[in-house]
Each structure stands twice: as structure tokens, then as C-alpha cells.
C-alpha positions as CSV (number, residue, x, y, z in Angstrom):
1,M,0.1,-0.2,0.4
2,G,2.8,2.3,-0.1
3,S,2.9,4.8,2.6
4,F,-0.6,3.7,3.9
5,R,1.0,1.5,6.3
6,F,-2.5,1.8,9.2
7,T,-5.2,-0.5,8.4
8,V,-8.3,0.5,10.9
9,L,-11.5,-0.1,11.8
10,V,-14.1,3.3,12.1
11,G,-17.8,3.6,13.3
12,M,-19.6,6.2,11.8
13,T,-22.7,7.6,13.9
14,R,-25.7,9.8,11.3
15,V,-24.4,8.4,8.0
16,P,-28.1,8.1,6.3
17,L,-29.1,4.8,5.8
18,H,-29.9,5.0,1.9
19,V,-26.0,6.5,1.2
20,R,-24.0,3.9,3.3
21,S,-21.6,2.6,1.1
22,A,-17.8,2.6,0.6
23,S,-17.9,5.4,-2.2
24,T,-19.4,7.5,0.8
25,A,-16.8,6.5,3.2
26,Q,-14.0,7.3,1.0
27,T,-15.5,10.5,1.3
28,I,-16.0,11.0,4.8
29,L,-12.2,9.8,5.4
30,G,-10.5,11.6,3.0
31,P,-7.6,11.3,1.0
32,S,-5.5,10.2,3.7
33,C,-7.7,6.6,3.6
34,T,-7.8,4.5,0.5
35,D,-9.1,0.7,0.2
36,V,-11.9,1.4,1.9
37,E,-14.7,-1.6,2.7
38,V,-17.7,-1.7,4.6
39,V,-17.8,-4.1,7.4
40,R,-20.9,-6.0,9.4
41,L,-19.3,-6.8,13.1
42,A,-20.5,-10.2,14.2
43,D,-21.0,-8.9,17.7
44,V,-23.5,-6.2,16.3
45,P,-26.8,-7.5,15.5
46,A,-28.2,-7.5,12.1
47,N,-30.9,-4.8,13.0
48,D,-28.5,-2.2,14.7
49,D,-28.0,0.3,12.6
50,R,-27.1,3.0,14.5
51,E,-23.4,2.8,13.9
52,F,-21.9,2.0,10.3
53,F,-18.4,0.7,10.3
54,V,-15.9,0.5,7.4
55,S,-12.1,-1.0,7.5
56,A,-9.4,0.9,5.9
57,W,-5.6,1.5,4.8
58,C,-4.3,4.9,5.9
59,L,-1.5,7.1,6.4
60,H,-1.8,7.5,10.1
61,P,-4.9,7.2,12.2
62,R,-4.5,11.1,13.4
63,F,-5.2,11.9,10.4
64,I,-9.0,10.7,10.4
65,P,-11.4,13.5,11.7
66,D,-13.8,13.5,14.9
67,E,-17.0,14.8,12.7
68,K,-17.4,16.0,9.2
69,I,-20.5,17.3,7.6
70,I,-21.4,15.8,4.0
71,F,-23.6,16.6,2.0
72,V,-26.2,14.4,0.4
73,P,-28.4,15.6,-2.8
74,E,-31.6,14.3,-3.6
75,P,-32.7,12.3,-6.2
76,R,-33.0,14.0,-9.5
77,V,-37.3,13.6,-10.3
78,H,-39.1,14.6,-13.8
79,N,-40.4,17.6,-13.6
80,P,-44.0,16.8,-15.8
81,V,-44.7,20.5,-16.4
82,E,-41.3,21.7,-18.3
83,G,-40.5,18.3,-19.2
84,A,-36.6,17.9,-17.6
85,L,-35.3,16.7,-14.7
86,E,-35.2,18.7,-11.9
87,E,-32.3,18.5,-9.1
88,L,-33.7,19.3,-6.0
89,P,-31.9,20.1,-3.0
90,G,-30.0,18.1,-0.4
91,L,-29.3,17.6,3.5
92,R,-26.2,18.5,5.3
93,Y,-25.5,15.7,8.0
94,L,-23.0,15.7,10.8
95,V,-21.0,12.5,10.9
96,R,-19.3,11.6,14.0
97,I,-16.2,9.4,13.5
98,R,-14.5,6.9,15.8
99,V,-11.2,5.0,15.7
100,I,-12.4,1.7,17.2
101,V,-9.2,-0.3,16.3
102,F,-6.0,0.4,14.0
103,Q,-2.6,-1.7,13.4
104,D,1.0,-0.2,13.0
105,W,2.1,-1.9,9.3
106,N,5.6,-0.5,9.3
107,P,8.8,-2.2,9.6
108,P,10.2,-2.7,13.0
109,P,13.3,-0.7,13.7
110,P,16.5,-2.6,13.0
111,P,17.9,-4.3,16.1
112,P,21.2,-1.9,18.1
113,D,24.4,-2.5,16.9
114,M,26.2,-5.8,18.5
115,E,29.5,-4.7,17.6
116,G,31.4,-4.2,20.8
117,S,28.9,-6.5,23.0
118,V,31.0,-9.2,24.9
119,P,30.4,-12.7,23.9
């Protein structure tokens, strides 16, 4: 993953159900994360939709914001009077974000120099 050396599990609240996807999560997490995947945790009941979970690779967990405002446009609808598609306004949502767990995949530092040690 190049410089993306941390894997993270992130929980998000206040994400509307109809836009929960990897691409929406990528927008929320921003450019410091990549390869976002939607995750269904085994210990969360199937009907519990209070929190949206994703996993991703990131530069560092500190670059993941605690909250972000997202804009969700309304779907386009056909206007029978004008015979054209009309775009309705959208809504803004304040999404709360929490890093549940992360793993550092950076290589460990090299061992101390062994020259000068007595056998």
C-alpha cells in the first residue's frame, strides 16, 4: 500500500442508511485513507443500524477526523410541467467518526548494533 501503512476499523454515526457505501465512507474519511470496505461486525445485531463500520488503509489514524459534515443531494426527479429533469436540493449531515482499532504495519526498527558487545 505504499505510504498507507496503517489499517483501521472505523465506526460512523449519523450516516443516512440510503447512502451507506464504501464510496461515501471514502468521502468522509478523505484522502488520507484508501481501499475502504464496508464491514459487518459479528457482535453487532443485524437490525442495529446505529453505527456504520468500515475498514481502510490510512497514512496515520491521527488524520481521521472526529466529525465531518457531508452533503447528500436529493435524487433527480422528472418535472412533468417542463419535461426536464430537475435536481432537488440536498441535506447536510454531521457525521461522528471514531477509530475503533488500528494496526501499524511499519517495519520494526533495526536491532541495536551488536559490535562492541562481549560474547
